[in-house]
C-alpha positions in Angstrom: 0.0 0.0 0.0 1.2 3.5 -0.6 0.5 5.2 2.7 3.0 4.9 5.5 1.9 2.5 8.2 3.1 2.2 11.7 2.4 -0.8 14.0 2.0 0.5 17.6 2.6 -2.5 19.8 1.4 -1.9 23.4 2.3 -4.3 26.1 -0.4 -4.9 28.7 -2.3 -7.5 30.6 -6.0 -7.3 31.2 -6.2 -8.2 34.9 -9.6 -9.5 36.1 -8.8 -9.7 39.8 -11.2 -12.6 40.2 -13.2 -14.6 37.6 -12.8 -18.2 36.7 -10.4 -18.5 39.6 -10.8 -17.1 43.1 -9.1 -13.8 43.8 -6.1 -15.2 45.6 -5.3 -17.7 42.8 -5.3 -14.8 40.3 -3.4 -12.7 42.9 -0.5 -15.2 43.0 -0.2 -15.0 39.2 -0.3 -11.2 39.4 2.7 -11.1 41.7 4.6 -13.4 39.4 3.7 -11.2 36.4 4.8 -7.9 38.1 8.0 -9.6 39.3 8.8 -10.6 35.8 8.0 -7.1 34.5 10.3 -5.3 37.0 13.1 -7.7 36.1 12.6 -7.1 32.4 12.5 -3.3 32.8 15.6 -3.4 35.0 17.6 -5.3 32.4 16.3 -4.4 28.9 15.9 -0.8 27.7 14.4 -2.1 24.4 11.3 -3.2 26.3 10.1 0.4 26.5 6.9 0.3 28.5 3.9 -1.6 30.0 0.3 -0.4 30.5 -1.0 -1.6 33.9 -4.6 -2.1 32.8 -5.8 1.3 33.8 -6.4 0.4 37.4 -4.3 1.4 40.4 -5.6 -1.4 42.6 -3.0 -3.6 40.9 -0.3 -1.6 42.7 -2.0 -2.3 46.1 -2.5 -6.0 45.3 1.2 -6.4 44.3 2.7 -4.4 47.1 0.5 -6.3 49.7 2.8 -9.2 48.9 5.9 -7.5 47.7 6.3 -4.3 49.7 10.1 -4.5 49.3 9.7 -3.8 45.6 7.9 -0.5 46.0 11.0 1.6 45.2 11.7 -0.4 42.0 8.0 -0.1 41.0 8.0 3.7 41.6 11.2 4.2 39.7 9.8 2.7 36.5 6.4 4.5 36.9 8.2 7.9 37.3 10.3 7.1 34.2 7.1 6.5 32.2 7.9 2.9 31.5 4.9 1.7 33.6 1.7 3.7 32.9 -0.9 3.7 35.7 -4.4 4.9 36.2 -6.8 6.7 35.7 -9.2 4.3 37.5 -8.9 2.6 40.9 -10.6 -0.5 39.4 -12.1 -1.4 35.9 -15.8 -1.3 36.8 -18.9 -2.5 35.1 -20.6 0.7 33.7 -24.3 -0.2 34.0 -24.3 -1.9 37.4 -22.4 0.8 39.4 -23.8 4.2 40.3 -22.7 7.5 38.9 -21.1 8.5 42.2 -19.3 5.2 42.5 -17.8 5.9 39.1 -16.8 9.4 40.2 -15.1 8.1 43.3 -13.4 5.5 41.2 -11.9 8.2 39.0 -11.1 10.4 42.0 -9.4 7.6 44.0 -7.6 6.3 41.0 -6.1 9.8 40.4 -5.2 10.2 44.0 -3.4 6.9 44.2 -1.6 7.4 40.8 -0.4 10.9 41.8 1.5 9.3 44.7 3.8 7.8 42.0 3.5 10.0 39.0 0.9 11.6 36.7 -2.1 9.4 36.0 -2.5 8.2 32.5 -5.2 10.2 30.8 -6.6 7.2 29.1 -10.4 6.5 29.1 -9.8 2.7 29.4 -12.8 0.3 29.1 -11.3 -2.7 27.4 -13.8 -5.4 28.4 -16.7 -3.4 29.9 -20.1 -5.0 29.1 -21.4 -1.9 27.3 -20.9 1.8 28.1 -23.3 4.4 29.5 -24.1 7.5 27.4 -22.6 10.0 29.8 -19.1 8.4 29.5 -17.8 11.2 27.1 -18.8 13.9 29.6 -17.3 12.1 32.5 -14.0 11.7 30.6 -14.0 15.3 29.5 -14.5 16.4 33.2 -11.6 14.2 34.1 -9.3 15.8 31.5 -9.5 12.8 29.2 -10.3 13.2 25.6 -10.4 9.6 24.5 -12.1 6.3 25.2 -10.6 2.9 24.4 -13.3 0.2 24.5 -14.1 -3.2 23.2 -17.9 -3.5 23.1 -21.0 -1.6 22.1 -20.3 -0.4 18.5 -20.5 -2.5 15.4 -17.5 -2.1 13.1 -18.3 -2.3 9.4 -14.9 -2.1 7.8 -13.5 0.4 5.5 -15.7 1.0 2.5 -15.0 4.6 1.5 -18.1 5.7 3.3 -18.7 7.0 6.9 -21.5 5.5 9.0 -23.2 8.1 11.1 -25.0 8.0 14.4 -26.5 4.5 14.4 -24.1 2.6 16.6 -22.0 1.6 13.6 -18.6 2.9 12.6 -16.6 2.4 9.4 -13.4 2.6 11.3 -11.9 1.5 14.6 -11.5 5.3 15.2 -14.7 7.3 15.7 -16.2 10.3 17.5 -18.4 9.4 20.5 -20.8 12.1 21.5 -22.6 12.1 24.9 -26.2 13.4 25.4 -24.8 16.8 26.6 -22.8 17.2 23.4 -19.4 16.2 24.9 -17.2 14.5 22.3 -14.2 12.2 22.7 -12.1 10.2 20.3 -13.3 6.6 20.5 -10.9 3.8 19.8 -12.7 0.5 19.3 -10.7 -2.6 19.8 -12.3 -3.9 16.6 -10.0 -7.0 16.6 -10.1 -7.1 20.4 -7.6 -6.1 23.0 -5.4 -9.1 22.2 -4.9 -8.5 18.5 -1.1 -8.2 19.0 -0.8 -11.0 21.4 2.2 -13.5 21.4 4.1 -12.0 18.5 6.4 -14.6 17.0 10.2 -14.3 16.8 10.6 -17.0 14.2 10.6 -15.5 10.7 8.2 -17.9 9.1 5.7 -17.8 12.0 6.1 -14.0 12.1 5.3 -13.6 8.4 2.1 -15.6 8.7 1.2 -13.7 11.9 1.8 -10.2 10.6 0.3 -10.8 7.1 -3.0 -11.6 8.9 -2.7 -9.0 11.7 -1.8 -6.1 9.5 -4.6 -6.9 7.1 -7.1 -7.3 10.0 -6.1 -3.9 11.5 -6.2 -2.1 8.1 -9.7 -3.4 7.5 -10.9 -1.0 10.2 -8.2 1.7 10.7 -8.8 5.2 9.4 -5.1 5.9 9.1 -1.8 4.0 8.8 -1.4 4.2 12.6 -2.3 0.7 13.5 -2.8 -0.4 17.1 -1.8 -3.9 18.4 -2.5 -4.9 21.9 0.2 -7.3 23.2 -1.6 -9.0 26.0 -4.9 -10.5 27.1 -6.7 -11.7 30.2 -4.1 -12.6 32.8 -1.6 -12.8 30.0 2.0 -13.3 31.2 4.6 -10.8 29.9 6.0 -11.5 26.5 9.7 -11.3 27.4 11.0 -11.6 23.9 8.9 -8.8 22.4 12.0 -6.7 21.4 13.3 -9.6 19.5 9.9 -10.2 17.8 9.8 -6.5 16.8 13.2 -6.8 15.2 12.0 -9.8 13.2 9.0 -7.8 12.0 11.1 -4.9 11.0 13.3 -7.2 8.9 10.2 -8.8 7.2 8.3 -5.5 6.5 10.7 -2.7 5.6 7.8 -0.5 4.5 6.2 -0.7 8.0 7.5 1.0 11.2 7.2 -1.2 14.2 7.2 0.6 17.6 7.0 -0.8 21.1 4.6 2.0 21.9 2.3 3.3 24.6 -1.1 5.0 24.5 0.0 8.6 24.7 2.5 8.2 21.8 -0.1 6.3 19.8 -2.7 9.0 20.4 -0.2 11.8 19.4 0.6 10.0 16.1 -3.0 9.2 15.4 -4.0 12.8 15.9 -1.4 13.9 13.4 -2.5 11.3 10.9 -6.2 12.1 11.2 -5.5 15.8 10.5 -9.2 16.6 10.5 -10.4 13.5 8.7 -14.1 12.8 8.9 -15.0 9.9 11.3 -18.3 8.3 12.1 -20.1 9.9 15.0 -21.9 7.6 17.4 -24.2 9.1 20.0 -25.3 8.0 23.4 -25.3 4.6 25.0 -23.2 1.8 23.6 -25.2 -1.3 24.3 -24.6 -3.3 21.1 -27.9 -2.1 19.7 -27.0 -3.3 16.2 -26.4 -6.9 17.2 -28.2 -10.2 17.1 -28.9 -9.9 20.8 -27.3 -13.1 21.8 -23.8 -12.0 22.9 -24.6 -8.7 24.7 -24.0 -10.2 28.2 -26.9 -8.1 29.4 -28.3 -10.8 31.6 -25.3 -10.4 34.0 -27.7 -7.7 35.3 -29.8 -10.5 36.8 -27.1 -13.1 37.7 -27.0 -13.5 41.5 -29.5 -10.6 42.2 -28.5 -10.7 45.8 -25.1 -9.1 44.9 -26.9 -6.2 43.1 -29.1 -5.6 46.1 -26.1 -5.5 48.4 -24.4 -3.1 46.1 -27.3 -0.8 45.8 -27.5 -0.7 49.6 -23.8 -0.1 50.0 -23.7 2.7 47.4 -26.7 4.4 48.8 -25.4 4.3 52.4 -22.1 5.9 51.4 -23.0 8.4 48.8 -26.6 9.3 49.8 -26.4 9.0 53.6 -22.9 8.8 55.2 -21.3 11.6 53.1 -24.1 14.1 53.5 -24.4 13.5 57.2 -20.6 13.7 57.7 -20.6 17.0 55.8 -23.2 18.5 58.1 -21.5 17.1 61.2 -18.3 18.7 60.0 -20.0 22.1 60.0 -20.7 21.4 63.7 -17.0 20.7 64.5 -16.6 17.0 63.8 -13.7 15.9 61.7 -14.7 14.7 58.2 -13.3 11.1 58.1 -11.8 11.2 54.6 -9.6 8.2 55.3 -12.5 6.0 56.4 -14.6 7.0 53.4 -11.7 6.1 51.1 -11.4 2.7 52.8 -15.1 2.1 52.6 -15.3 3.1 49.0 -12.3 1.0 48.0 -13.7 -2.0 49.8 -17.0 -1.5 48.0 -15.4 -0.9 44.6 -13.4 -4.1 44.9 -16.7 -5.7 44.1 -17.3 -3.4 41.0 -15.2 -5.1 38.3 -17.3 -6.5 35.5 -16.7 -10.2 36.4 -17.5 -9.4 40.1 -20.6 -7.2 40.2 -21.9 -8.9 37.1 -22.1 -12.2 39.1 -20.4 -14.1 36.3 -17.6 -15.7 38.2 -17.1 -19.0 40.2 -18.9 -19.3 43.5 -15.8 -18.6 45.6 -15.5 -15.2 44.1 -19.0 -14.2 45.0 -18.7 -15.6 48.6 -15.8 -13.2 49.1 -17.8 -10.4 47.6 -20.5 -10.8 50.3 -17.9 -10.3 52.9 -16.6 -7.2 51.2 -20.1 -5.7 50.9 -20.6 -6.3 54.6 -17.3 -4.8 55.5 -17.9 -1.6 53.5 -21.5 -1.4 54.9 -20.2 -1.8 58.5 -17.9 1.2 58.0 -20.7 3.3 56.4 -23.1 2.4 59.2 -20.5 3.4 61.8 -19.9 6.7 60.1 -23.6 7.3 59.9 -24.2 6.5 63.6 -21.4 8.9 64.6 -22.5 11.8 62.3 -26.2 11.5 63.1 -25.6 11.6 66.8 -23.5 14.8 66.5 -26.2 16.4 64.4 -29.0 15.3 66.7 -27.2 16.5 69.8 -26.8 19.9 68.1 -30.5 20.4 67.6 -32.3 22.8 70.0 -34.8 20.5 71.6 -35.5 22.7 74.6 -39.0 23.3 73.5 -39.9 19.8 74.7 -38.8 20.7 78.3 -42.3 22.1 78.7 -43.7 18.6 78.7 -42.3 17.8 82.1 -41.1 14.3 82.9 -38.9 12.4 80.5 -39.6 13.8 77.1 -37.8 11.7 74.4 -36.8 13.8 71.4 -36.4 12.2 68.0 -34.7 13.7 64.9 -35.8 12.6 61.5 -33.1 13.4 58.9 -33.7 13.5 55.1 -30.5 13.0 53.2 -32.1 13.2 49.8 -31.9 16.3 47.7 -35.7 17.0 47.8 -38.3 17.7 50.5 -39.5 14.3 51.7 -42.6 12.8 53.3 -42.8 9.2 54.4 -43.2 6.6 57.1 -40.2 6.2 59.5 -39.4 3.9 62.3 -37.2 4.5 65.3 -36.3 2.4 68.3 -36.1 4.5 71.5 -34.6 3.8 74.9 -37.6 4.9 77.0 -35.3 4.5 80.0 -31.9 3.0 80.8 -29.8 2.1 83.8 -26.0 1.6 83.5 -24.6 -1.5 85.3 -21.9 0.8 86.7 -24.6 2.1 89.1 -24.1 -1.1 91.1 -27.7 -2.2 91.5 -27.0 -5.7 90.1 -28.3 -7.2 87.0 -31.6 -8.5 88.5 -32.5 -5.2 90.2 -31.5 -3.2 87.1 -33.7 -5.4 85.0 -36.6 -5.2 87.4 -36.6 -1.4 87.4 -36.5 -1.3 83.6 -39.4 -3.7 83.4 -41.4 -1.5 85.8 -41.0 1.7 83.6 -44.4 3.2 82.9 -44.9 3.7 79.1 -48.5 4.9 79.4 -49.8 8.5 78.9 -47.4 9.3 76.1 -47.9 10.6 72.5 -45.7 11.8 69.7 -45.6 15.6 69.0 -43.7 17.8 66.6 -41.8 20.9 67.6 -44.9 23.0 67.4 -46.8 20.7 69.8 -49.0 19.1 67.2 -49.9 15.4 67.8 -48.4 13.1 65.3 -50.2 9.7 65.0 -47.9 6.8 65.6 -47.9 3.2 66.6 -45.9 2.0 69.6 -44.4 -1.4 70.0 -43.0 -2.3 73.4 -39.7 -4.2 72.8 -39.3 -4.9 76.4 -36.0 -5.3 78.4 -32.9 -5.1 76.3 -29.1 -5.0 76.9 -27.0 -2.2 75.3 -23.7 -0.5 75.7 -21.9 2.7 74.9 -18.3 3.0 73.6 -17.1 6.3 74.9 -14.1 8.1 73.5 -12.5 8.6 76.9 -13.4 5.5 79.0 -14.0 1.8 78.9 -17.3 0.4 77.4 -20.4 1.2 79.4 -23.0 -1.6 79.5 -26.6 -0.9 80.4 -30.1 -2.3 80.5 -32.9 -0.4 78.9 -36.6 -0.5 78.2 -37.0 -0.1 74.5 -39.9 0.9 72.3 -40.4 1.1 68.6 -42.3 4.1 67.1 -43.6 4.3 63.6 -45.1 7.5 62.2 -45.4 9.7 59.2 -42.6 12.3 58.8 -44.0 15.1 56.7 -42.2 17.7 54.6 -38.7 17.1 55.9 -36.5 19.6 54.2 -34.0 18.5 51.6 -30.7 17.5 53.3 -32.3 18.7 56.5 -34.2 17.5 59.5 -37.3 17.9 61.6 -37.7 17.2 65.3 -40.3 15.2 67.2 -40.6 14.0 70.8 -42.4 11.2 72.6 -43.8 13.0 75.6 -46.1 12.5 78.5 -49.2 14.5 77.8 -52.9 14.0 78.6 -54.4 13.0 75.3 -56.3 15.7 73.6 -59.8 15.1 72.3 -59.3 11.9 70.4 -59.7 12.1 66.7 -60.7 8.8 65.2 -57.8 7.9 62.9 -58.7 7.4 59.3 -58.0 4.1 57.6 -56.5 3.6 54.2 -58.4 0.4 53.9 -61.6 1.2 52.1 -62.8 -2.3 51.3 -62.1 -5.9 51.8 -59.0 -5.8 49.6 -58.8 -2.1 48.7 -56.2 0.5 49.7 -56.8 4.1 49.0 -55.4 7.6 49.7 -56.1 11.0 48.1 -54.1 10.1 45.0 -54.3 6.4 44.4 -56.6 3.4 44.7 -55.4 -0.2 44.8 -57.8 -3.1 44.4 -56.6 -6.7 44.8 -58.0 -9.7 43.0 -58.1 -13.1 44.6 -55.0 -14.2 42.6 -53.0 -11.3 44.2 -52.9 -9.2 41.1 -54.2 -5.7 41.5 -55.7 -2.7 39.7 -54.2 0.7 40.3 -56.2 3.9 39.7 -54.3 7.2 39.4 -57.0 9.7 40.5 -55.2 12.7 39.0 -55.0 11.4 35.5 -57.9 9.0 35.7 -55.7 6.2 34.2 -56.4 2.7 35.4 -53.7 0.1 35.3 -54.9 -3.5 35.4 -53.4 -6.9 36.0 -50.4 -5.6 37.9 -48.2 -7.8 40.0 -48.6 -11.1 38.2 -45.5 -13.2 38.5 -44.0 -15.0 35.6 -41.7 -18.1 35.6 -39.7 -19.4 32.7 -37.0 -22.0 32.3 -33.4 -20.7 31.8 -30.9 -23.0 30.1 -28.4 -20.2 29.7 -25.6 -19.2 32.1 -24.5 -16.3 34.3 -24.0 -14.1 31.2 -27.1 -14.8 29.1 -30.7 -15.9 29.6 -32.1 -18.6 27.3 -35.6 -19.8 27.5 -36.0 -23.4 26.4 -37.6 -23.8 23.0 -41.3 -24.8 22.9 -42.0 -23.8 26.5 -44.6 -21.4 27.7 -44.2 -19.0 30.6 -46.0 -20.0 33.8 -47.8 -17.2 35.7 -49.7 -16.7 38.9 -52.7 -15.4 36.9 -55.7 -17.2 38.3 -53.7 -18.9 41.1 -55.6 -18.4 44.3 -53.7 -16.6 47.0 -54.2 -16.2 50.7 -54.7 -12.5 51.4 -54.9 -10.8 54.7 -54.6 -7.3 56.3 -51.0 -6.9 57.6 -51.1 -3.3 58.7 -53.9 -0.7 59.2 -52.5 2.5 60.6 -53.2 6.2 59.9 -49.9 6.6 58.0 -49.9 3.3 56.1 -51.9 0.2 55.3 -50.6 -3.1 54.0 -52.0 -6.3 52.5 -50.1 -9.6 52.6 -50.5 -12.0 49.7 -49.2 -15.6 49.9 -48.8 -18.0 46.9 -47.8 -21.6 46.8 -46.7 -22.1 43.3 -45.8 -25.3 41.6 -43.1 -25.0 38.9 -40.6 -27.4 37.3 -37.8 -28.3 39.7 -35.1 -27.7 37.1 -34.1 -28.2 33.5 -34.2 -31.7 32.1 -31.2 -34.0 32.0 -30.1 -32.8 28.6 -28.9 -29.5 30.0 -26.1 -31.3 31.9 -25.1 -33.1 28.7 -25.1 -29.8 26.7 -23.1 -28.0 29.3 -20.4 -30.7 29.3 -20.2 -30.6 25.5 -19.9 -26.8 25.6 -22.9 -26.3 23.4 -23.3 -22.6 22.8 -26.4 -21.6 24.7 -28.5 -20.3 21.8 -28.2 -23.7 20.2 -29.2 -25.7 23.3 -32.2 -28.0 23.1 -32.8 -28.8 26.8 -36.2 -28.4 28.2 -37.8 -28.2 31.6 -38.1 -31.2 34.0 -41.5 -33.0 34.4 -40.8 -33.0 38.2 -42.2 -30.1 40.1 -41.4 -28.2 43.3 -43.3 -25.6 45.2 -41.9 -22.2 45.7 -43.6 -19.8 48.0 -44.2 -16.1 47.3 -45.0 -13.6 50.0 -46.0 -10.2 48.7 -46.8 -7.2 50.8 -48.6 -4.3 49.0 -48.4 -1.0 51.0 -49.9 2.4 50.5 -48.9 5.4 52.6 -51.2 8.2 53.5 -49.3 10.7 51.5 -47.8 8.1 49.1 -47.3 8.9 45.4 -46.7 5.3 44.7 -47.5 1.7 45.7 -44.7 -0.2 47.4 -44.3 -3.9 46.8 -42.1 -6.2 48.9 -41.8 -9.8 47.6 -40.2 -12.7 49.4 -39.3 -15.7 47.3 -38.4 -19.1 48.9 -36.7 -20.5 45.9 -36.5 -24.3 45.7 -36.1 -24.6 41.9 -33.1 -24.5 39.5 -32.6 -23.2 36.0 -35.4 -20.7 35.9 -36.3 -17.0 36.0 -38.9 -15.2 38.0 -40.3 -11.8 37.0 -43.0 -9.4 38.1 -45.2 -8.0 35.3 -46.8 -4.6 35.2 -48.9 -4.0 32.1 -49.0 -0.2 31.3 -51.5 -0.3 28.3 -49.8 2.9 27.2 -49.1 3.6 23.6 -45.4 4.3 23.3 -42.4 3.4 21.1 -39.8 4.4 23.5 -39.2 4.2 27.2 -37.1 6.1 29.8 -34.7 4.4 32.1 -32.4 5.6 34.9 -28.7 5.2 34.0 -25.5 6.8 35.2 -26.2 10.6 35.5 -28.9 10.2 32.9 -32.5 9.4 32.2 -31.9 7.6 28.9 -34.4 7.1 26.2 -34.5 3.7 24.5 -36.5 2.1 21.8 -39.0 -0.6 22.9 -38.6 -2.5 19.6 -34.9 -3.5 19.0 -33.0 -3.1 15.8 -33.7 -5.3 12.8 -30.5 -7.3 13.5 -31.8 -8.4 16.9 -32.7 -12.1 16.8 -32.9 -12.9 20.5 -36.6 -13.3 21.5 -35.6 -11.6 24.8 -34.8 -7.8 24.8 -33.9 -7.4 28.5 -31.8 -4.4 29.3 -30.1 -2.6 32.2 -31.6 -0.2 34.7 -30.5 1.5 37.8 -33.2 3.2 39.9 -36.2 2.9 37.6 -37.8 2.3 34.2 -40.7 4.3 32.9 -43.2 4.0 30.1 -45.1 7.2 29.3 -47.6 8.4 26.7 -50.2 11.1 26.2 -51.4 12.1 29.7 -50.2 9.1 31.6 -47.1 7.2 32.6 -46.0 4.4 34.9 -42.6 4.4 36.6 -41.4 1.2 38.3 -38.7 1.9 40.9 -36.6 -0.8 42.4 -33.9 -1.6 44.9 -31.0 -3.5 43.3 -33.1 -5.1 40.5 -31.0 -4.1 37.5 -32.8 -5.9 34.7 -36.1 -5.0 33.0 -37.8 -5.7 29.7 -40.8 -3.9 28.1 -42.7 -6.7 26.4 -43.9 -6.4 22.9 -47.2 -7.9 23.9 -49.6 -5.1 22.8 -49.7 -3.8 26.4 -46.2 -2.5 26.8 -45.8 -4.6 30.0 -42.9 -3.7 32.2 -41.2 -6.9 33.4 -38.8 -6.7 36.3 -36.5 -9.7 36.9 -36.6 -10.7 40.6 -34.5 -13.9 40.5 -32.6 -15.8 37.9 -31.2 -19.3 38.7 -28.4 -20.9 36.6 -25.7 -23.5 37.1 -22.7 -22.4 35.1 -20.5 -19.4 34.5 -20.5 -19.7 30.7 -18.0 -18.0 28.3 -15.0 -20.1 27.3 -15.4 -23.3 29.2 -17.4 -25.3 31.7 -17.3 -23.8 35.1 -20.1 -25.1 37.3 -21.6 -22.5 39.7 -24.2 -24.3 41.8 -24.5 -21.3 44.1 -25.7 -19.2 41.2 -28.9 -21.3 41.4 -29.8 -19.1 44.4 -31.6 -21.8 46.4 -32.5 -19.6 49.3 -35.0 -17.1 50.5 -34.8 -13.6 48.9 -36.7 -10.4 49.5 -37.0 -7.7 46.8 -38.6 -4.3 46.8 -40.3 -2.1 44.2 -42.5 1.0 43.9 -45.1 1.7 41.2 -45.5 5.4 40.6 -48.2 6.5 38.2 -48.0 10.0 36.8 -49.3 12.5 34.3 -47.0 11.4 31.5 -44.0 13.6 32.3 -41.8 11.8 34.9 -39.8 14.9 35.6 -42.5 17.5 36.0 -44.8 15.2 37.9 -42.1 14.3 40.5 -42.3 10.6 39.7 -38.5 10.4 39.0 -37.8 12.3 42.3 -40.0 9.7 44.1 -38.1 6.9 42.4 -34.7 8.4 43.5 -35.9 8.9 47.1 -37.1 5.3 47.2 -33.4 4.3 46.9 -32.4 6.2 50.1 -33.2 5.1 53.7 -34.4 7.5 56.3 -32.1 8.4 59.1 -33.7 8.7 62.6 -31.9 9.4 65.8 -32.8 9.8 69.5 -31.4 12.7 71.5 -31.9 14.5 74.8 -33.5 17.8 75.8 -31.0 20.6 75.3 -30.1 23.8 73.7 -28.3 23.7 70.3 -27.2 25.7 67.3 -29.6 24.0 64.9 -33.3 24.8 64.8 -35.9 22.0 65.3 -36.6 22.3 61.6 -33.2 22.7 59.8 -32.2 23.0 56.2 -28.6 24.0 55.3 -29.3 24.5 51.6 -32.1 25.8 49.5 -32.1 25.0 45.9 -34.5 25.0 42.9 -34.4 23.4 39.5 -37.3 21.0 38.5 -35.3 19.3 35.8 -32.3 18.6 38.1 -31.6 15.4 40.0 -29.5 15.9 43.2 -26.6 13.4 43.3 -24.2 14.1 46.1 -23.0 16.2 49.0 -19.5 15.6 50.3 -16.3 17.5 51.4 -13.1 17.9 49.4 -10.1 16.5 51.2 -7.6 19.1 50.2 -9.6 22.3 50.6 -12.4 21.5 53.0 -14.9 22.9 50.6 -18.4 21.5 50.3 -19.2 19.9 47.0 -22.7 19.5 45.7 -23.6 17.7 42.5 -26.7 17.7 40.2 -27.4 16.5 36.7 -30.0 17.6 34.3 -32.5 14.8 33.6 -33.9 16.6 30.6 -32.6 17.5 27.1 -33.6 21.1 27.7 -31.5 23.8 29.4 -32.3 24.3 33.1 -31.4 26.7 35.9 -30.0 25.9 39.3 -30.7 28.4 42.1 -28.7 27.6 45.2 -28.6 29.4 48.6 -27.2 28.4 51.9 -27.1 29.7 55.5 -23.7 28.3 56.0 -21.1 31.1 56.3 -19.1 31.0 53.1 -16.8 33.1 50.8 -18.1 32.1 47.4 -19.5 29.5 45.1 -17.6 28.0 42.2 -18.3 25.5 39.5 -15.9 22.5 39.2 -15.5 19.1 37.6 -15.9 15.7 39.0 -12.3 15.8 40.0 -13.2 18.8 42.3 -10.5 21.1 41.0 -11.2 24.6 42.3 -12.2 27.3 39.8 -13.0 31.0 39.7 -15.8 32.2 41.9 -19.3 32.5 40.6 -21.4 35.6 40.9 -24.2 35.7 43.5 -27.5 37.6 43.5 -28.2 40.4 45.9 -29.9 37.9 48.1 -26.6 35.8 48.2 -28.0 33.0 46.0 -26.3 31.4 43.1 -28.1 31.3 39.8 -26.4 28.9 37.4 -27.5 27.7 33.9 -27.3 24.0 33.4 -27.0 22.7 29.9 -29.1 19.8 28.7 -28.0 16.5 30.3 -25.1 18.4 32.0 -23.4 17.1 35.2 -22.9 20.1 37.4 -20.7 20.2 40.5 -20.8 23.3 42.7 -18.1 24.0 45.3 -18.8 26.2 48.4 -15.7 27.8 49.8 -16.4 28.2 53.5 -15.7 31.4 55.4 
């Protein structure tokens, strides 16, 4: 060919920390690899550089075993021969939250800077699809490129340029996010191992390079050809310099370079010189694909992991960080070190083979422990912060109630005003064992505590209806900062009540006090019929099979046949769902259920539904045969067993007095294998697209897949919710850690949410049995159905769905003066199109950082005020780099335009 071509050979290894082997078995091999790398770099200047897979955790993993090699490692990093960062770990994009991805980038940069400058490479070699906001996140991180292996269909050079339909003529393309951010995309069209194991022998090298050069040129837009020398857990190719010399001898018209990503990008930029490339917009989910190899069903493999992840992320980013920020304003140190530890522990579960649930059983057992460890740190930080805040609230107003008022602080760590049912356990009285009364006498006195004559009041003295459960005599202890542990016996009660209009990121104060009951008002019931729940906005009517009809009184829209369960066989694996051919889904439609009233209180009513459901016990015997023969799952012929088992379903349908949605809690006692359970919610709304929560985005997706899609299933990823809307009506289904949905093409646009998927093998490149992925246990899942006017943003449905993710924080305190008013809100902000994402503190400056993102594709306005003494506001990036101050209004508020789909971070420089 006439044009100059250069073969850029980049040494790397793609390091899955855990996958088909448990972590420590991969760990041993990692230590061996880095040992070999350091020896090679020490002794061979021709081996120029090595890319350490874009994740700084590899440094931690190696130095945990080889701390004596830190200086050698650092020397080569500073010399630019080992490139590190920008991430802490290589995460799955669709199953980890936006804030988790931001912390991942922040911590990766922080750790890399201890050695040298982080590599500004947007590295996603094996991520199972990419979210639409990736270009914006890269740009805000100072990264102008993305290297990735999945999501775009390469078509090959044909003298035309594909445009905007998830296809690219070249391996180089422009990727544009929903906000308009653009980055250079480099698709590993021949995978990230296309330069693996380069031969030294001339004959072998000639055959190798004839094929490899041709393959690369088929897609490359220029003569700058990229060859990735490495693969999953690939040992170092020690003789690469010799192999390059062989290639140079064989191909004098080609320049062979042991290269690195920065050098490759510089040469590529020069060669492109303004050349037109395909532009691909938005999410990269392999939309132009047959639908069989997308790996999307990792979203439902081992659902329990996704639930633990959702809880862990929410506790850290939506509860612990905001509370620690407010507590810091009251004088408490912000525990950056503990947050970093908790985030790192959580993120160690975020690599794609980990959080996707597509590894061997040992891997996922260890993940459960990591989730618990991170959660325990988060809970401790929450407990410490909330007590500091509660003890700073001025509760002296309750002193007027005389004997033993028990103040309670309800804290709302969401970004919007919130109303909902809360529960708190109170020590009605306690005696410390240090008093010397003896255990028996201490217990006797606590049992004798009089709990009568009390009611719950707010700070203005209004009675707040609540239910009280006497939990009896319990043991407890304090762990003071300045003395030995202090055990006590207490009389504990549990209060449940409706907390109304709690300010965003603020609190309201209540107290359980002794007061003669005022004229009793008969509490109203939300039960208006035998199996009917109703408040001012919604009406829920249950059928005998447990399905229900939901009436949205505002729009008049009636949703029917909601809450039917579906069961199908699954002869796939942890990666992909496969329904056996010729089988029909089983459902609970018409299956009689046992229904009873579970709760009837002024603030909430609940109905319990119990099903005993016979389904096939497993797949038939042919599945084992096909697994052993490595039959590709779309070609399997296994069916379902004729033997049946009974699984039990316990469903609790709840409606709160001020509820905008219907909450559903389902407990499944799973005794079956090789199957999938979903909840079905027909919308009967005419729509060709849907809206779904993704990372910093409410993404719009087509309900009908592309013509290339052959898979009968069109399941996809979600985070907090999925929504189908039409003219005048819409239905949002929120979830907690249920990351897979499908909108069925059944004439009713039914939203199907996967609750459980049971499979027995890992899948991919061999047979790896995973009996624990059958999930033979009892699981509880939660959802909320939120009907609305057809606009999920303007109606507040999406706000409700986001708040559903975040637990309330409630804390007991004493009667005292304090700097915080009984109803306290540190910030005031407006912006209907904006979703609040985080409040935290910057480690270097001590500034407060607040983040929002625009849910809409229209420009918005953020108005922000605060009573916190401060010098100025400023706008910053996700890396929290300080910028010039922003102007404030005469009232001291910030008014900031927010572009469509923009992620906006505002810093507050405190006075």
